[in-house]
C-alpha positions as CSV (number, residue, x, y, z in Angstrom):
1,X,206.8,-39.4,235.5
2,X,207.9,-36.3,233.5
3,X,211.5,-35.9,234.6
4,X,214.5,-34.2,233.2
5,X,217.4,-36.7,233.2
6,X,220.0,-33.9,232.7
7,X,218.8,-31.6,235.4
8,X,221.7,-32.2,237.7
9,X,224.3,-32.6,234.8
10,X,223.9,-29.2,233.3
11,X,227.0,-27.3,232.4
12,X,227.3,-24.6,234.9
13,X,229.6,-21.7,234.1
14,X,232.6,-21.3,236.3
15,X,233.1,-17.6,236.8
16,X,236.1,-16.0,238.7
17,X,234.2,-16.0,242.0
18,X,233.3,-19.7,241.6
19,X,236.9,-20.6,240.7
20,X,238.1,-18.8,243.7
21,X,235.6,-20.6,246.0
22,X,236.7,-24.0,244.4
23,X,240.4,-23.1,245.1
24,X,239.6,-22.1,248.7
25,X,237.6,-25.4,249.3
26,X,240.5,-27.5,247.8
27,X,242.9,-25.7,250.0
28,X,240.6,-26.4,253.0
29,X,241.1,-30.2,252.2
30,X,244.8,-29.7,252.2
31,X,244.8,-27.9,255.6
32,X,243.1,-30.9,257.2
33,X,246.5,-32.4,257.0
34,X,248.5,-29.2,257.8
35,X,251.4,-30.9,259.5
36,X,252.3,-32.9,256.4
37,X,251.6,-29.9,254.2
38,X,253.9,-27.7,256.4
39,X,256.6,-30.3,256.0
40,X,256.0,-30.3,252.3
41,X,256.5,-26.5,252.2
42,X,259.7,-26.7,254.2
43,X,261.0,-29.4,251.8
44,X,260.0,-27.2,248.9
45,X,262.1,-24.3,250.3
46,X,265.1,-26.5,251.0
47,X,265.0,-28.3,247.7
48,X,264.6,-25.1,245.6
49,X,267.2,-23.2,247.7
50,X,269.7,-25.9,247.1
51,X,268.9,-26.0,243.4
52,X,269.3,-22.2,243.2
53,X,272.7,-22.4,244.8
54,X,274.0,-24.7,242.1
55,X,274.4,-22.1,239.3
56,X,276.3,-19.8,241.8
57,X,279.0,-22.5,242.4
58,X,279.2,-23.4,238.7
59,X,279.6,-19.7,237.7
60,X,282.4,-19.3,240.3
61,X,284.0,-22.5,239.0
62,X,283.9,-20.9,235.4
63,X,285.5,-17.7,236.8
64,X,288.2,-19.8,238.5
65,X,289.0,-21.4,235.1
66,X,288.8,-18.1,233.1
67,X,291.0,-16.3,235.7
68,X,293.5,-14.1,233.9
69,X,296.2,-15.2,236.4
70,X,295.6,-18.9,235.4
71,X,293.3,-21.7,236.4
72,X,292.7,-21.9,240.1
73,X,292.2,-25.7,240.4
74,X,291.5,-25.6,244.1
75,X,288.7,-23.1,243.6
76,X,287.3,-25.1,240.7
77,X,287.3,-28.3,242.7
78,X,285.7,-26.8,245.7
79,X,282.9,-25.1,243.7
80,X,282.2,-28.2,241.6
81,X,281.9,-30.3,244.8
82,X,279.6,-27.7,246.4
83,X,277.5,-27.7,243.2
84,X,277.2,-31.5,243.1
85,X,276.3,-31.6,246.8
86,X,273.5,-29.0,246.3
87,X,272.0,-30.8,243.3
88,X,272.1,-34.3,245.0
89,X,270.5,-32.9,248.2
90,X,268.0,-31.0,246.1
91,X,267.0,-34.2,244.3
92,X,266.6,-36.1,247.6
93,X,264.4,-33.5,249.1
94,X,262.4,-33.2,245.9
95,X,261.8,-37.0,246.1
96,X,260.6,-36.7,249.7
97,X,258.4,-33.8,248.8
98,X,256.8,-35.8,246.0
99,X,256.1,-38.7,248.4
100,X,254.5,-36.4,251.0
101,X,252.3,-34.7,248.4
102,X,251.1,-38.1,247.1
103,X,250.3,-39.1,250.6
104,X,248.3,-35.8,251.2
105,X,246.5,-36.2,247.9
106,X,245.5,-39.8,248.6
107,X,244.1,-38.7,252.0
108,X,242.2,-35.9,250.3
109,X,240.7,-38.3,247.7
110,X,239.7,-40.7,250.5
111,X,238.0,-37.9,252.3
112,X,236.3,-36.5,249.2
113,X,235.0,-39.9,248.1
114,X,233.7,-40.5,251.6
115,X,231.9,-37.2,251.6
116,X,230.4,-37.7,248.1
117,X,229.1,-41.2,249.0
118,X,227.8,-40.1,252.3
119,X,226.0,-37.2,250.6
120,X,224.6,-39.6,248.0
121,X,223.0,-41.7,250.8
122,X,221.4,-38.6,252.2
123,X,220.0,-37.3,248.9
124,X,216.3,-37.6,248.1
125,X,215.1,-40.1,245.5
126,X,214.3,-37.2,243.2
127,X,218.1,-36.7,242.7
128,X,218.6,-40.3,241.4
129,X,215.4,-40.0,239.3
130,X,216.9,-37.0,237.5
131,X,220.7,-38.0,237.3
132,X,222.2,-40.7,235.2
133,X,224.0,-43.4,237.3
134,X,226.9,-43.3,234.9
135,X,227.3,-39.6,235.4
136,X,227.4,-40.1,239.2
137,X,230.0,-42.8,238.9
138,X,232.0,-40.6,236.6
139,X,232.2,-37.9,239.3
140,X,233.2,-40.4,242.0
141,X,235.9,-42.0,239.9
142,X,237.2,-39.9,237.0
143,X,236.5,-36.4,238.4
144,X,238.0,-37.1,241.8
145,X,241.0,-38.8,240.2
146,X,241.5,-35.7,238.1
147,X,241.5,-33.6,241.3
148,X,243.9,-36.1,242.9
149,X,246.3,-35.8,239.9
150,X,246.5,-32.0,240.2
151,X,247.0,-32.0,244.0
152,X,249.7,-34.7,243.9
153,X,251.7,-33.4,240.9
154,X,250.6,-29.9,239.8
155,X,250.5,-28.4,243.3
156,X,254.1,-29.4,243.8
157,X,255.0,-27.7,240.5
158,X,253.2,-24.5,241.5
159,X,254.9,-24.4,244.9
160,X,258.3,-25.1,243.3
161,X,257.7,-22.6,240.4
162,X,256.8,-19.7,242.7
163,X,259.9,-20.1,244.9
164,X,262.2,-20.7,241.9
165,X,260.9,-17.7,240.0
166,X,261.3,-15.4,243.0
167,X,264.7,-16.9,244.0
168,X,266.1,-16.7,240.4
169,X,265.0,-13.1,240.1
170,X,266.9,-12.2,243.3
171,X,270.0,-13.9,242.1
172,X,269.8,-12.3,238.7
173,X,269.3,-8.9,240.3
174,X,272.5,-9.4,242.2
175,X,274.5,-10.5,239.1
176,X,273.4,-7.9,236.6
177,X,270.5,-5.5,236.9
178,X,270.7,-4.3,233.3
179,X,270.2,-7.8,231.9
180,X,266.8,-8.1,233.7
181,X,265.4,-5.5,231.3
182,X,264.8,-8.4,228.8
183,X,262.4,-10.0,231.3
184,X,260.6,-6.7,231.9
185,X,259.4,-7.0,228.3
186,X,258.9,-10.8,227.8
187,X,257.3,-11.8,231.2
188,X,254.3,-9.5,230.9
189,X,253.7,-10.8,227.4
190,X,253.7,-14.4,228.8
191,X,251.3,-13.4,231.6
192,X,248.8,-11.6,229.4
193,X,248.9,-14.4,226.8
194,X,248.4,-17.0,229.5
195,X,245.4,-15.2,231.0
196,X,243.8,-14.6,227.7
197,X,244.2,-18.2,226.6
198,X,243.0,-19.6,229.9
199,X,239.7,-17.8,229.6
200,X,239.2,-19.4,226.2
201,X,240.2,-22.9,227.3
202,X,238.3,-23.2,230.7
203,X,234.8,-23.7,229.2
204,X,236.2,-26.5,227.0
205,X,237.3,-28.5,230.0
206,X,233.9,-28.1,231.6
207,X,232.3,-29.4,228.4
208,X,234.8,-32.3,228.4
209,X,233.8,-33.4,231.9
210,X,230.1,-33.1,231.1
211,X,230.3,-35.1,227.9
212,X,232.2,-37.9,229.7
213,X,229.5,-38.1,232.3
214,X,226.8,-38.3,229.6
215,X,228.8,-41.1,227.8
216,X,229.2,-43.1,231.0
217,X,225.5,-42.7,231.8
218,X,224.5,-43.9,228.3
219,X,226.9,-46.9,228.5
220,X,225.6,-47.9,232.0
221,X,222.0,-47.7,230.7
222,X,222.7,-49.8,227.6
223,X,224.7,-52.4,229.5
224,X,222.0,-52.9,232.0
225,X,219.5,-53.5,229.2
226,X,221.8,-55.8,227.1
227,X,219.3,-58.7,227.0
228,X,216.5,-56.5,225.7
229,X,218.8,-55.0,223.1
230,X,219.8,-58.5,221.8
231,X,216.2,-59.7,221.9
232,X,215.2,-56.8,219.5
233,X,218.3,-57.1,217.4
234,X,219.1,-53.4,218.1
235,X,222.9,-53.9,218.6
236,X,223.8,-51.9,215.5
237,X,221.5,-49.0,216.3
238,X,222.7,-48.9,219.9
239,X,226.3,-49.0,218.7
240,X,225.7,-46.2,216.3
241,X,224.2,-44.1,219.1
242,X,227.1,-44.9,221.4
243,X,229.6,-44.1,218.7
244,X,227.9,-40.7,218.2
245,X,228.1,-39.9,221.9
246,X,231.7,-41.3,222.0
247,X,232.6,-39.0,219.1
248,X,231.1,-36.0,220.9
249,X,233.1,-36.9,224.0
250,X,236.3,-37.4,222.0
251,X,235.7,-34.1,220.1
252,X,235.3,-32.4,223.5
253,X,238.5,-34.0,224.7
254,X,240.3,-33.0,221.5
255,X,239.1,-29.4,221.7
256,X,240.1,-29.1,225.3
257,X,243.5,-30.7,224.9
258,X,244.2,-29.0,221.5
259,X,243.6,-25.5,222.6
260,X,245.0,-26.2,226.0
261,X,248.2,-27.7,224.5
262,X,248.8,-24.5,222.4
263,X,249.3,-22.6,225.6
264,X,252.6,-24.3,226.6
265,X,254.5,-24.1,223.3
266,X,253.5,-20.4,222.9
267,X,254.8,-19.4,226.3
268,X,257.8,-21.7,225.8
269,X,258.6,-19.7,222.5
270,X,258.4,-16.4,224.4
271,X,260.7,-17.7,227.2
272,X,263.2,-19.2,224.7
273,X,263.3,-15.9,222.9
274,X,264.0,-14.1,226.2
275,X,266.8,-16.5,227.0
276,X,268.3,-16.0,223.6
277,X,268.2,-12.2,224.1
278,X,269.8,-12.7,227.5
279,X,272.7,-14.6,226.0
280,X,273.2,-12.1,223.3
281,X,273.0,-9.1,225.7
282,X,275.2,-10.9,228.2
283,X,277.8,-11.7,225.5
284,X,277.9,-8.1,224.4
285,X,278.4,-6.9,228.0
286,X,281.1,-9.5,228.6
287,X,283.1,-8.5,225.5
288,X,283.0,-4.8,226.5
289,X,283.9,-5.7,230.0
290,X,286.9,-7.8,228.8
291,X,288.0,-5.0,226.4
292,X,288.1,-2.5,229.3
293,X,285.3,-0.4,227.8
294,X,283.3,-1.2,230.9
295,X,285.2,-0.7,234.2
296,X,285.2,-3.2,237.0
297,X,282.6,-2.4,239.5
298,X,280.5,-0.7,237.0
299,X,276.7,-1.4,236.8
300,X,277.2,-3.0,233.3
301,X,280.4,-5.0,234.2
302,X,280.1,-8.7,234.1
303,X,282.4,-11.7,234.0
304,X,282.1,-14.9,232.0
305,X,281.1,-16.8,235.1
306,X,278.5,-14.0,235.7
307,X,277.0,-14.5,232.2
308,X,276.9,-18.3,232.8
309,X,275.2,-17.8,236.1
310,X,272.7,-15.3,234.7
311,X,271.9,-17.6,231.8
312,X,271.3,-20.6,234.2
313,X,269.1,-18.5,236.5
314,X,267.2,-17.1,233.5
315,X,266.4,-20.6,232.4
316,X,265.3,-21.4,236.0
317,X,263.3,-18.2,235.9
318,X,261.7,-18.8,232.5
319,X,261.2,-22.6,232.9
320,X,258.7,-22.4,235.7
321,X,256.7,-19.8,233.8
322,X,256.5,-22.2,230.9
323,X,255.7,-25.1,233.2
324,X,253.1,-23.0,235.0
325,X,251.4,-22.4,231.6
326,X,251.3,-26.2,231.1
327,X,250.1,-26.8,234.6
328,X,247.4,-24.1,234.2
329,X,245.7,-26.1,231.5
330,X,245.7,-29.1,233.8
331,X,244.2,-27.0,236.5
332,X,241.4,-26.1,234.1
333,X,240.4,-29.7,234.0
334,X,240.9,-30.1,237.7
335,X,238.7,-27.1,238.5
336,X,235.9,-28.4,236.2
337,X,236.2,-31.8,237.8
338,X,236.2,-30.3,241.3
339,X,233.1,-28.2,240.5
340,X,231.2,-31.3,239.4
341,X,232.2,-33.1,242.6
342,X,231.3,-30.1,244.8
343,X,228.0,-29.9,243.1
344,X,227.0,-33.3,244.5
345,X,228.4,-32.4,247.9
346,X,226.4,-29.1,247.9
347,X,223.2,-30.8,246.8
348,X,220.4,-30.2,249.3
349,X,219.8,-33.4,251.3
350,X,216.5,-34.9,251.9
351,X,214.6,-32.4,254.1
352,X,215.1,-33.1,257.8
353,X,212.2,-34.2,259.9
354,X,210.3,-31.4,261.6
355,X,210.8,-30.8,265.3
356,X,207.3,-32.0,265.9
357,X,208.0,-35.4,264.1
358,X,207.9,-38.4,266.3
359,X,208.8,-42.1,265.7
360,X,206.1,-44.4,264.5
361,X,205.7,-46.9,267.3
362,X,203.4,-50.0,267.8
363,X,202.2,-49.7,264.2
364,X,198.8,-51.1,263.6
365,X,199.0,-50.5,259.8
366,X,196.0,-48.2,259.0
367,X,196.9,-46.0,256.1
368,X,194.6,-43.3,254.6
369,X,195.0,-40.9,251.7
370,X,192.8,-37.8,251.9
371,X,192.3,-35.7,248.7
372,X,196.0,-36.3,247.7
373,X,197.3,-34.5,244.6
374,X,200.8,-34.7,243.3
375,X,203.0,-34.0,240.3
376,X,206.8,-34.4,239.8
377,X,206.9,-31.1,238.0
378,X,204.6,-28.1,238.6
379,X,203.2,-28.1,235.1
380,X,202.1,-31.8,235.1
381,X,199.9,-33.3,237.9
382,X,200.1,-37.1,238.1
383,X,197.6,-37.8,240.9
384,X,194.4,-35.8,241.3
385,X,192.3,-35.8,244.5
386,X,193.0,-39.4,245.6
387,X,191.3,-40.7,248.7
388,X,191.4,-44.2,250.1
389,X,191.6,-46.0,253.4
390,X,193.6,-49.2,254.0
391,X,192.5,-50.9,257.3
392,X,195.1,-52.8,259.3
393,X,195.9,-56.2,257.9
394,X,193.9,-55.6,254.7
395,X,195.2,-55.8,251.1
396,X,194.8,-52.9,248.7
397,X,195.6,-53.7,245.0
398,X,196.3,-50.9,242.5
399,X,195.8,-51.5,238.8
400,X,195.6,-49.2,235.8
401,X,197.3,-48.3,232.5
402,X,201.0,-47.4,232.3
403,X,201.6,-43.9,233.5
404,X,198.4,-43.6,235.5
405,X,200.2,-43.0,238.8
406,X,200.4,-46.4,240.4
407,X,204.1,-46.3,241.3
408,X,203.7,-42.6,242.3
409,X,201.3,-43.7,245.1
410,X,204.1,-46.0,246.4
411,X,206.6,-43.2,246.2
412,X,204.2,-41.1,248.3
413,X,203.5,-43.9,250.8
414,X,207.3,-44.3,251.4
415,X,207.6,-40.5,251.5
416,X,210.2,-40.4,248.8
417,X,208.2,-37.4,247.7
418,X,205.8,-35.1,249.6
419,X,202.2,-34.5,248.4
420,X,201.4,-31.2,246.8
421,X,198.1,-31.1,248.5
422,X,196.0,-33.4,250.7
423,X,197.3,-35.6,253.5
424,X,198.5,-39.1,254.1
425,X,198.0,-40.6,257.6
426,X,199.4,-43.7,259.2
427,X,197.5,-44.9,262.2
428,X,195.7,-41.5,262.2
429,X,198.9,-39.5,262.3
430,X,199.9,-37.1,259.5
431,X,202.9,-38.7,257.7
432,X,204.7,-35.3,257.9
433,X,204.7,-35.6,261.7
434,X,206.4,-39.0,261.6
435,X,210.1,-39.5,261.3
436,X,211.1,-40.8,257.9
437,X,213.3,-43.5,259.3
438,X,210.5,-45.1,261.5
439,X,208.0,-44.7,258.6
440,X,210.2,-46.5,256.1
441,X,211.1,-49.2,258.6
442,X,207.3,-49.8,259.0
443,X,207.2,-50.9,255.4
444,X,208.8,-53.9,253.6
445,X,209.1,-53.5,249.8
446,X,209.4,-56.3,247.2
447,X,209.9,-54.8,243.8
448,X,209.7,-56.0,240.2
449,X,213.4,-55.2,239.8
450,X,215.1,-57.5,242.3
451,X,218.2,-56.0,243.9
452,X,220.8,-58.4,245.0
453,X,224.4,-57.4,245.8
454,X,227.7,-59.3,245.3
455,X,227.9,-61.6,248.3
456,X,226.5,-64.9,249.6
457,X,222.9,-65.9,249.5
458,X,222.9,-65.7,253.4
459,X,224.2,-62.2,253.3
460,X,221.6,-61.1,250.8
461,X,218.7,-62.6,252.9
462,X,220.0,-61.3,256.2
463,X,220.1,-57.8,254.7
464,X,216.5,-57.5,255.8
465,X,217.5,-58.0,259.5
466,X,221.2,-57.8,260.2
467,X,221.0,-59.5,263.6
468,X,219.0,-62.5,262.4
469,X,220.1,-65.9,263.5
470,X,220.9,-68.7,261.0
471,X,217.7,-70.5,262.1
472,X,215.6,-67.3,261.3
473,X,217.2,-67.1,257.9
474,X,216.4,-70.7,257.1
475,X,212.9,-70.3,258.4
476,X,212.5,-67.2,256.1
477,X,213.9,-69.1,253.1
478,X,211.5,-72.0,253.8
479,X,208.5,-69.6,254.0
480,X,209.6,-68.1,250.7
481,X,209.8,-71.6,249.0
482,X,213.5,-71.1,248.2
483,X,215.1,-73.3,250.9
484,X,215.2,-76.5,248.8
485,X,216.9,-74.7,246.0
486,X,219.5,-73.1,248.3
487,X,220.3,-76.3,250.2
488,X,220.9,-78.2,246.9
489,X,223.6,-75.8,245.9
490,X,227.2,-77.0,246.5
491,X,227.8,-74.3,249.0
492,X,224.3,-73.8,250.2
493,X,223.7,-70.5,251.9
494,X,227.3,-69.6,251.4
495,X,226.9,-69.7,247.6
496,X,228.3,-66.4,246.2
497,X,225.9,-64.3,244.0
498,X,227.5,-62.2,241.3
499,X,226.4,-58.6,240.9
500,X,222.6,-58.4,240.9
501,X,222.4,-62.2,241.1
502,X,222.7,-62.8,237.4
503,X,224.0,-66.3,238.0
504,X,220.5,-67.5,239.2
505,X,217.1,-67.2,237.5
506,X,214.8,-64.2,237.9
507,X,212.3,-66.3,239.8
508,X,215.0,-67.5,242.3
509,X,216.1,-63.9,242.7
510,X,212.5,-62.8,243.4
511,X,212.1,-65.6,246.0
512,X,215.4,-64.6,247.7
513,X,214.1,-61.0,248.0
514,X,210.8,-62.3,249.5
515,X,212.9,-64.3,252.0
516,X,214.7,-61.1,252.9
517,X,211.3,-59.4,253.3
518,X,210.1,-62.3,255.6
519,X,212.9,-61.4,258.0
520,X,212.1,-57.7,258.2
521,X,208.8,-58.4,259.9
522,X,207.4,-55.0,259.1
523,X,203.7,-54.4,259.7
524,X,203.1,-53.0,256.2
525,X,204.1,-54.4,252.8
526,X,204.5,-53.0,249.3
527,X,204.6,-55.4,246.3
528,X,205.4,-53.8,243.0
529,X,205.0,-56.1,240.0
530,X,206.6,-58.9,242.0
531,X,205.5,-61.8,239.8
532,X,206.1,-60.3,236.4
533,X,208.3,-62.0,233.8
534,X,208.4,-65.4,235.4
535,X,207.0,-68.7,234.3
536,X,203.7,-70.1,235.6
537,X,205.2,-72.6,237.9
538,X,207.5,-70.1,239.5
539,X,204.6,-67.6,239.7
540,X,202.7,-70.1,241.8
541,X,205.7,-70.5,244.1
542,X,206.0,-66.7,244.4
543,X,202.3,-66.3,245.0
544,X,202.4,-68.9,247.8
545,X,205.5,-67.2,249.3
546,X,203.8,-63.8,249.0
547,X,200.6,-65.1,250.6
548,X,202.8,-66.2,253.6
549,X,204.5,-62.8,253.6
550,X,201.2,-60.9,253.5
551,X,199.7,-62.6,256.6
552,X,198.5,-60.0,259.1
553,X,200.1,-57.1,257.2
554,X,198.6,-54.1,255.5
555,X,199.5,-54.7,251.9
556,X,199.7,-52.5,248.8
557,X,200.0,-54.4,245.6
558,X,200.7,-53.1,242.1
559,X,200.2,-55.8,239.5
560,X,199.5,-56.2,235.8
561,X,198.7,-59.9,236.3
562,X,195.2,-59.7,237.8
563,X,195.4,-63.3,238.9
564,X,197.6,-62.2,241.7
565,X,195.1,-59.8,243.2
566,X,191.7,-61.6,243.0
567,X,191.7,-62.1,246.8
568,X,192.5,-58.4,247.6
569,X,190.2,-56.7,250.1
570,X,190.0,-53.7,247.8
571,X,191.1,-53.0,244.2
572,X,191.7,-49.5,243.1
573,X,191.6,-48.7,239.3
574,X,193.7,-45.6,238.6
575,X,193.1,-43.8,235.3
576,X,194.5,-40.4,234.4
577,X,195.6,-39.9,238.0
578,X,192.1,-40.5,239.5
579,X,190.4,-43.5,241.1
580,X,187.9,-44.5,238.4
581,X,186.7,-47.7,240.1
582,X,187.1,-49.4,243.4
583,X,185.8,-52.5,245.1
584,X,186.5,-56.2,245.4
585,X,187.3,-58.4,242.4
586,X,183.7,-59.6,242.1
587,X,182.2,-56.1,242.5
588,X,184.4,-54.7,239.8
589,X,183.6,-57.5,237.4
590,X,179.9,-56.9,237.9
591,X,180.4,-53.2,237.0
592,X,181.6,-54.1,233.5
593,X,184.0,-51.2,233.5
594,X,187.7,-50.8,232.8
595,X,188.7,-53.6,235.3
596,X,186.2,-56.0,233.8
597,X,187.5,-55.3,230.3
598,X,191.2,-55.7,231.5
599,X,190.4,-59.0,233.3
600,X,188.5,-60.5,230.4
601,X,191.3,-59.5,228.0
602,X,193.8,-61.5,230.2
603,X,191.6,-64.6,230.8
604,X,189.3,-64.8,227.8
């Protein structure tokens, strides 16, 4: 199979239109919980308004102290108390706001993960054939957590910043219009610098997310093959490859964080400079006002309390701008993460059944392939003009060299892929006119790679038929020659299996999957290398169990061990995508062709 493992992990460029769409989609998630979000907006307004009133009362307290007629202690006390009340209430509402936003973000993460996983279950097999498992896991975990962090923390900061900047500007305008001239110069510099820097930084965060996905994919692949790695003493080489990928990922992290981190201090410098200029300019205006050079009521007149208020508001005005620059570089990461998540959600699901498709009922099990040709990519054809008929209850064995197309035939029978040309019929009906669900339920698969999940042996067996009774489970286990082993375990059928059943032998895992297949009672069966990599004694047990399983079913067997297929009704030899030989075991031996050579090499 000529597949591109990075097809779905490519680094797509996020242009302005895409970024806007991502923002709209994220806001759509927020609006699912609009009552909570509306409450958060109200709390934002209250918290920031109270915070903005604080400098007004502190400035009035300063004017009451600097009164030329002496200190007005009553006014000082009243204004200080008002200031404290404003700040305390502002802190309380800010805390409530943070709690609500965390609640909203958690609900969004729950929804987003649910959507991603549900989409994954609806995607065609081709998606998983071309996307590393580690990269998918990275999107479900790291990328969604990154989005969650921005929604729960950064969004609050943005809402607060906008209100604080506008509110501070209004208060400063009321205090002294001339002093605002400083911000007319410094704010545009901050905005232009932030926009320029963000364009440079955004691609770095996309690269960071992509590299992390690649690293997770490689780690997952290597951990799943740890036994093979140790058997070939390749630990050092694998570690070097991992370290190289790890270094690439860390370099991507460093570049994104390094260039992103430069944004905040640069904007902070500009804002600190503006505050310094405000203090100098305000001090000059105050001295002239005190000296009488500037008359009371004049546009340029200002009191000491007015200067203090203006400086505090200028800090509130400049602070959010600086904070927004820091948040912006977090948003770069969140947008890149959201784009990767949305790319899964936007993946085209497995094509829906046609309107003419009908369920497969009363299955007899006759399967025919007529002039079937297929390739995973247009430039490379795997199967070429394959024709074969499997009569009900008969066994078809498929043998051939690696890469000849044996597993591809199984993929087509299960309709994981559709043929490029030709036709596959089940009970005389074109497979494309049969619903996928009923077609796949008509088959039971026992694969070389046994899949067991974390749970009890009983739960793993009953997976083949969820409504099965305990008696049916035990009967299936007995037919699979695994009942004695299970019953001798301390907890019997309630024995917990670790992930993928690594706490039992490979042969025992295979027999459990056969017991699971016994329960499904499907009229057609697919066995793919089901006896490979087990000892001879276990192989005999598995063959006995499979013989029981194969009774009265149409069977397709892929096997390298030819001892398992000698009794097949027909053996197909696939070479270079074509059927080079076909017949019974004896017929193919008498031909003296590829099958005969392969058989003699195994049993000579």
